N, C-alpha and C positions, 0 to 999 in steps of 0.2 A: 837151760843155756849156760854157757861159761860166764864167769864174772866179767864185768866191764873192764877190769884191770888187766885182762889177759893181753891186750894189745891196743894200739891206737894209731890212727892216721895222723901224721904230722907234716905240716908244710916244710919243704926243704928251703935252703937259702935262696934258690933260684925262683921260688914262688911255686914250685911244683909240690905235689903231695906224694909221699912214699909211705908204704906200710912196713913197719918194723915192730916185732913183738918186744915187750919189755924184757930185758936180760934176765931179770929175776924169775920170770915165769916162762922161760923158753923150754919147749918140749921138742926134741929132735924128731919124734915120730909124728908130730902134728904141724910144726912150723918150719918154714925154710930157714936155713942157717943165715944169720944176719949179715955175714960178710960175703954172701953169694949175691951177685948182681941180679937185679930184677929182670925177669924174662918177658915182661909184658908192660907196655905203656898204653894207658887208656886216656884219650883226650875227650874231655866233656866240656864243651864251650871253651873258655879261656883257661881252664884248669887242667893240668896234666897229672896223672896218677901213675908213677912207676911202681908196679906191684908184681908179686908172684902169681902166675896164672892159675895154678892148680885149684886153689880154693874157689875161684870164680867159675872155672870150668865145671867143677863138681856140682854147682848149684844153678848156673845160668845157661840156659839153652842157647840164648843169643850169642853170648861170648864164645861158647863152644863152636857154633856154626861159623862165626867170623874167623876164629883161629884155624879152623879146617880149611878155610878159603885162603889164608895167608900163605905166601910163598917163602918168606924169610923164616928159617927155622931157629935162628939164634935169638933175635929180639923181634917180637911182634908188636906192631903199633896199630892200634885200632882207634877209630874216631866214632864217638857216640854223640852226635850233635843234637839229638832229639830226645834225650832222656827226660821224662816228665819230672819236674822239680830240679833239673840241672845237676850241678856238681854236688849240691847238698844231698840230693836223693841218692846219687850214685855212691857217695861216701858212706852213707848209712847202709846201703845195700852191700857194699864191699865189706864193711865191718861185720855185717850179718854172715857173710860167706866165710869170714875168718873165725867165726864163733864168738865174736864180741857181743855182749849182751846189750843190744840197742833198746831204747825205750820207745814204745809205740804210744803216741798221744793223739789227742784230737787235732792238734796242729799239724802233725805229719802223717797221719794214717792214710789220708787220700793220696798224698804224694808217694808214699811207700807202696800203696796198692797199685797205683798206676806204673810206678817204676818196676814193680815185680812183674807186671804184665809185659812191659816193654822188654825187660831183660829175660823173660820166659823163666822166671824162678818158680816153677811149678813142682807138683809131686812127681811128675815124670822123671825129674832129674835128682830130686832129693826129698826125703821124707820130712814133713813139717817145714816146708820151704817158706820163703817170705810171703808168697801169695796166700798160703794157708794161714799163716800167723796173722796177717792183716785182715783176712776174711773173718777169722774168729773175733777179732777186736771190733770190727764193724757190726757184726751180728749182736754181740753182747753189750757193747758200750755206745754204739751210735744209733742204729735203727730203732732201738727200744726207748730212746729218749729224744724228745722233740728239740730241746735246746742244743743237745750234742749234735743232732742231725743237721740243724741249721748252721752250726759252726763248721762242720765238715763240708757241707754243701758250699759254703762260702769259699773254702779253700779249693774246691773243684773248679772254680771260675778260671783259674790259671792253669788248669790241667787238661784243657780240651785240646783235641777231640777224644783222647784216650779215656777220660773219665766217662764220656758218653758211650764209647765203644764197649766198655766192660759193664755197662748198665749201672754204674755206680750212682750217677745223677738221678736216674729214674727210680732206682730202689730207695734212695734217701727221700725223694719227694713223696713217693707212695707211703713211706713210713711216717713222714710228718703228717700227711692227710689222715691216715688211719689212726694214729695216736691222738691227733687233735679231736677227732670225732669220738674216740673212746673216752677221752677226758670230758668232753661235753656230755656224753651219756652218763658217766659216773657222777658229774655235777648235778645232772637232772634227777637222778635217783636219790642223791643226797637231799635235795630240796623236797622231793616227794616224801621221804622219810620224816623230814622236819614237819611237814604239813599234818602228818598223822601222830606227831608226838603229843604227849599229855599236856605239856605247857605250850601256850601259843607263842609263835615266833614271828616277830615283825618281818613282813615280806619286803625287805630292802635289798636291792641288788648290790652285792659287795663291790668295792672298788677294785679296779684292776691292780694286781700286785706289781710291785716295782720290778720283779724279775720275770714278769709274764713273757712267755715265749714269743708272742706276737710282735713285741718290740724288737726282738733280735732279727726279724725278717728285714728290717730296714737296712741291714748291712749287705744284703744280696743285690746283685746287679738286676736290672729291669727284667731281663729274659727269665732268670731263675725265679724272681719274685712272681712274675705272671704265671709261671708254671705251677708254683706252689699254691697260689690263690685259686687257679682253675681246678687243681686237684682237691683242695679242701671244700670248694663249692660243690664239686661233683659228688663228694662223700657226704654232703649234707650239713656242713658247718652253718650255724645260724647266721642270719644276715646282720644282726647287730654286732656279732664278733667280726665278721668280714669288714663291716664299716669301720670298726676300731682299728683293724690292721691297715686298711687303706689310708685312714687319716694319719696314722703314725708314719707310714711310709712316705706319704706326700710331704709331711712337715720336715722329714729328714732329707728327702731327695730334692726338695725345692726350697731349701733354706735360703732366705733372703730374696726369693723370687715371688712367692705368693703375696699378692698385694692386698693390703687392708686399708691403707690411706691413699685416696686419690692423688694427693700431692706427691707421692713417692715416685710416680712415673712421669709427672708433668715435666716436659722438656728433656726427656731422656729417650735414647734409642738403644734397645738391647743389642748386644753383640750378636751377629748372625749365628755363630756356632752355639752360643748360649741359648739363643732363641730356638734353634732347632732341637737342642737337647730338651729344653723346657716343653716344647710342643709334643715331642715323643712321649715324655713322661706323663703329661696331662692326658693325652689321648688314651694311653694305656690304662691309667687309673680310672678314667670315665668308663672305659670298656669293661672294667671289672666291678663297677658299682652294682649293688643289688638291683633287682627289678624295679622299675619306676612304680612308685606307689604313693598314695595319699598318706599312708601311715609308714612311710619309709623310715628306716633307722639312721639314715644319713642326715646329720644336722644341717639346718639351713645355712648356718655360718660357713660350714665347710663347702657346701655347694656354691655359695657366693664367692668364696676365695678361689675355687677352681674356675668359675666362670670368668672372673676378672683376669686371672692368669692366662686362661685360654684365649681371651680376646687380645691381650697384649702380645701373646706368643703366636698369634695368627694360626690358631688351631683350625682343624677342618670344620666346614659348615655343619656336618653331621654331629661332631663333638659339641659344638656350641649350642646347636638346636636341642641336643639331648639334655644339656644342663639347664637350658631355659625352660624346657618342659618339666623337669624335676622341680625347679623352683616354683613354677606355676602351680603344680600339684600341691605344694606345701606352703603356698604364699601366706596363708593365715598364721603360720608359725614364724614369719619373718619379722625382724625389727628394721628400723630405718637404715642402719649401717649396712645391712645385707643387700639393700637395693641401690646403694649409692655406687653405681658402676661408673668408673672414670672413662671419659671419652678417649679413645685411642688416637689422639691428635698429634702426638710427638712434639708437644710444645708450641703448636701454632696458636698464637693468641687470638686468632679470628674464629676459633672454634669454641663450642661450649665446653664447660668443665665435665659435664656428665653425659653418659650415653643413654639418652631418653628413648631411642628406638628400641633398644633391647628391653627396657623396662615396659614399654608399651606392649611388646610381644608377650612378656611374662604375665602381665595383668590380663591380657586378652585370653591367654591359655586358662587362667583361673576362672574367668567369667564364662568361657565357652565349653566347659565340661558338661557332657550329657551322659545319660544313663548307659547307653550302649557302649560308649567309649570307655567309661569307667569299669564296666563289667569285663572288658577285655583285659584290663590290668589287674583287677582283684575283685573277687566276689563280695568282699566285705566293704567295698568303697562306693556303693551306689548311693550312699547318703550324701555324696557330694553334688547330687542334683538339687538345685536350689529351689525351695518352695517358700517364696517370700510372703505367702499368705499367713503363715504361722509364726507369730513373734517368738515362740519358744523353740522353734526349729533350730537344730544345730547348724543348718545351712545358713540361716539368717545370722546366727552368731558369727560364723566364719566370715561372711561378707561384710559385716559391720567392722570386724577387725581389719579387714583389707581396705575398707573405705577410709578408716582412720589412718592407716599406713600410707595410703595414697595422698591424703591431704597433708600429712607431715612431709612427704617427699616433695610435693608441689611447693611447700613453703621453703624447703631447703634449696631446691633448684631455682626458685624465683630470685635468689640473691645473685645468680649468675648473669652478669650484664650482657653476655653474648648469647643467651638463650633466645631462640626465635619464638615470637608470639604464637606461631602456628603449632609448634611442638607443645608449648604450655597448654594451649587450648585443647589440643587433641587428648592430652592426658586428663585435663579437667573434665572433659565431656565423656570420658570413657565409662564411668559407672552409671548404671540406670538410676532414675530418680529415687526409687524406693530403697536404694542401697545406703542412703544416709538418713539418720533420724534427725540430725541437725546439720546445717550448712556452715556453722561457724568456722570450722577448719578450712573449708574451701574459700570463704570470704577472706580469711586471714592471709591465705596464700596469694589470692588475687591482689590484695592490698600491697603485700610485699613486692609482688611482681611489678605493679604499676609505679610504686615509689622508686624501685631500682631503675626502671626505664626513664623516669623523669629526671634523673641526675645526669 
């Protein structure tokens, strides 16, 4: 390419942009004479480009066709209202036509590739045209690198539908999925080599690096994010990695919305548009969660946050039921904070502070697991069938954890003066007699409840 100092596009006093070569580098065989009037005016949005048409005609099929259709032979005026990337993209494309050395970067390659398609800057009209140059960059610098792919995919969000028409979006997504799984395979082989090394290596899972590509997915809109996640799942990305990606995306897209403190929403009503957006994101994230499992890689705290937000945002019944079941399967991993689900009462002081109906369903799911049901979810989870006859049974250990959790929950909600006795009793009677070794926790909760009601 010619040096970038050969020429430049400069805004005129009227706000229009005209192309004039630098006087010191003018070549009569290559450039129009500077004092000759422009013979083509191109309108791109609110910006007007008075330029000489020959360089554009030599490289752009679209410009050539439009000029052939123009009737005015003196000055042709054409309007390009739909150039992907607008006036910025057209200016760079025009510079390219004039032989100016434009820099292709991660920030502009998608825009230039789409503009090249729109302007028909193909090999049919000129060798090594803009379409060719951008394709080389995409293949060498974008598709081969996950982080670069995510960056360019993000820029594609404003270039639809052309970015879809030229398969740029699908190619990038497939590249991300393939490279992610190659990276996973390489990591697995590396760990295998360590296991056979002469010196023993502590089997500790390394922390996620600060520049981990999964974090960059948070910048994508929901549609592109869903497509990327579906692609990496279909390629076989591990569920724990998928969980990390979903957690990161949820925290970034639902900042300030995911509820951890019940008092945060007491007396507040979410804006309808915000609530709708929240509901769409929550339902999408839940739909992308790994398969329901007793040994799921999804942390209980994250499931709890999702459920709280789903209830507040009036998510679908299916979405809420999915989260309740996931929490029920992993209930022995929960702490008290995870099950303190605030009542969605919108500040009505006559309602309870906590959603006890949801908790009743979650505990019932845990208690009603049977062998056939668990085998459908995972061949390795049949141990969740409870055999209370064996004190050493892991099933007994799980239910003892859950019984202690329930007693702590009862003690907490007992402080709520608006809690109905029937709801407290229903929860207190939920566990079978042999689920508790001692009843001290239950007696404490009952005592708190009675004292609260006596005031």
